[in-house]
C-alpha positions as CSV (number, residue, x, y, z in Angstrom):
1,X,27.8,-5.7,14.9
2,X,28.9,-3.5,17.8
3,X,31.3,-5.2,20.3
4,X,30.0,-5.5,23.8
5,X,30.8,-7.2,27.2
6,X,28.4,-10.0,27.8
7,X,27.6,-12.5,30.5
8,X,27.1,-15.9,28.8
9,X,26.8,-19.5,29.7
10,X,25.1,-22.8,29.1
11,X,21.3,-22.6,28.8
12,X,20.9,-24.9,31.7
13,X,22.7,-22.5,34.0
14,X,20.6,-19.5,33.2
15,X,18.2,-20.0,36.2
16,X,21.1,-20.3,38.6
17,X,22.6,-17.1,37.2
18,X,19.2,-15.3,37.8
19,X,19.0,-16.7,41.3
20,X,22.4,-15.2,42.2
21,X,21.1,-11.7,41.9
22,X,20.8,-10.1,45.3
23,X,21.5,-13.5,47.0
24,X,23.8,-13.5,50.0
25,X,24.1,-17.3,49.8
26,X,24.9,-18.1,46.2
27,X,28.2,-17.5,44.6
28,X,28.6,-17.3,40.8
29,X,31.8,-18.6,39.4
30,X,32.9,-16.5,36.3
31,X,35.8,-16.9,33.9
32,X,37.1,-13.8,32.2
33,X,40.2,-12.1,30.9
34,X,38.8,-8.8,32.2
35,X,38.6,-9.3,36.0
36,X,38.4,-5.7,37.1
37,X,35.5,-4.9,34.7
38,X,33.8,-8.1,35.6
39,X,34.1,-7.5,39.3
40,X,32.7,-4.0,39.0
41,X,29.8,-5.3,36.8
42,X,28.7,-8.1,39.1
43,X,29.1,-6.0,42.2
44,X,26.8,-3.4,40.7
45,X,24.2,-6.2,40.0
46,X,24.3,-7.4,43.6
47,X,25.9,-10.7,42.6
48,X,28.6,-12.3,44.6
49,X,31.1,-13.6,42.0
50,X,34.2,-15.7,42.2
51,X,36.2,-14.3,39.3
52,X,38.7,-16.6,37.6
53,X,41.1,-14.8,35.4
54,X,42.0,-16.6,32.2
55,X,44.0,-16.0,29.1
56,X,42.7,-17.2,25.8
57,X,39.3,-18.6,24.8
58,X,36.8,-18.3,27.6
59,X,34.0,-19.9,25.6
60,X,35.1,-23.4,26.5
61,X,35.2,-22.8,30.2
62,X,31.5,-23.4,31.1
63,X,31.7,-26.9,29.6
64,X,35.1,-27.9,30.8
65,X,36.4,-25.4,33.3
66,X,34.0,-25.7,36.3
67,X,32.6,-22.2,35.9
68,X,28.9,-21.1,35.8
69,X,29.4,-18.5,33.1
70,X,31.8,-16.2,31.3
71,X,32.2,-12.4,31.1
72,X,33.7,-11.7,27.7
73,X,33.7,-9.4,24.7
74,X,31.2,-10.5,22.1
75,X,30.9,-9.2,18.6
76,X,29.0,-11.7,16.4
77,X,28.3,-14.3,19.0
78,X,29.4,-17.1,16.7
79,X,32.0,-18.4,19.2
80,X,29.4,-18.6,21.8
81,X,27.0,-20.6,19.6
82,X,29.8,-23.0,18.6
83,X,30.3,-23.8,22.2
84,X,26.6,-24.1,23.1
85,X,26.4,-20.9,25.0
86,X,23.8,-18.2,25.2
87,X,24.0,-14.6,26.2
88,X,22.5,-14.0,29.7
89,X,23.0,-10.3,29.7
90,X,24.7,-7.6,27.7
91,X,26.8,-5.7,30.2
92,X,28.0,-2.7,28.2
93,X,28.8,-1.6,24.7
94,X,32.5,-1.1,23.7
95,X,33.9,1.6,21.5
96,X,37.5,1.7,20.4
97,X,39.3,5.0,19.7
98,X,42.7,5.5,18.3
99,X,44.5,8.6,19.4
100,X,47.5,10.2,17.8
101,X,49.1,13.4,18.6
102,X,49.4,16.0,15.9
103,X,53.2,15.8,16.1
104,X,53.1,12.0,15.6
105,X,51.0,12.4,12.5
106,X,53.2,15.2,11.2
107,X,56.6,13.7,11.9
108,X,56.2,9.9,11.9
109,X,55.8,8.0,8.6
110,X,55.1,4.8,10.6
111,X,52.2,6.5,12.4
112,X,50.8,7.7,9.1
113,X,51.0,4.2,7.6
114,X,49.2,2.7,10.7
115,X,46.5,5.3,10.4
116,X,46.1,4.6,6.7
117,X,46.0,0.8,7.3
118,X,43.2,1.3,9.9
119,X,41.2,3.6,7.6
120,X,41.5,1.0,4.8
121,X,40.5,-1.8,7.0
122,X,37.3,0.0,8.1
123,X,36.2,0.7,4.5
């Protein structure tokens, strides 16, 4: 599956999340390790968000961290399911690119090995 940024939370908080859109009174509390991207996303949706920056597993935060939802990278969704969370919205798809200069490929054995390891992992 393609990796993507998602807004996720407990099923019982979904209605509150929806009610925060274009509300000047409600503030959504969001845990994320990507605060700049999350802030931009929620602002573009007309949601006032209190962004809490965390390191590590954000999936436990809605149950134990006093947040309404998380903004996180999701691939399979298994970590969300394990923690009783559902996806509220898919914010954006994520693609990863690896860039090497021609000189790095030509003159660096280490760079060549990294590239080969990546190609083997993708096969």
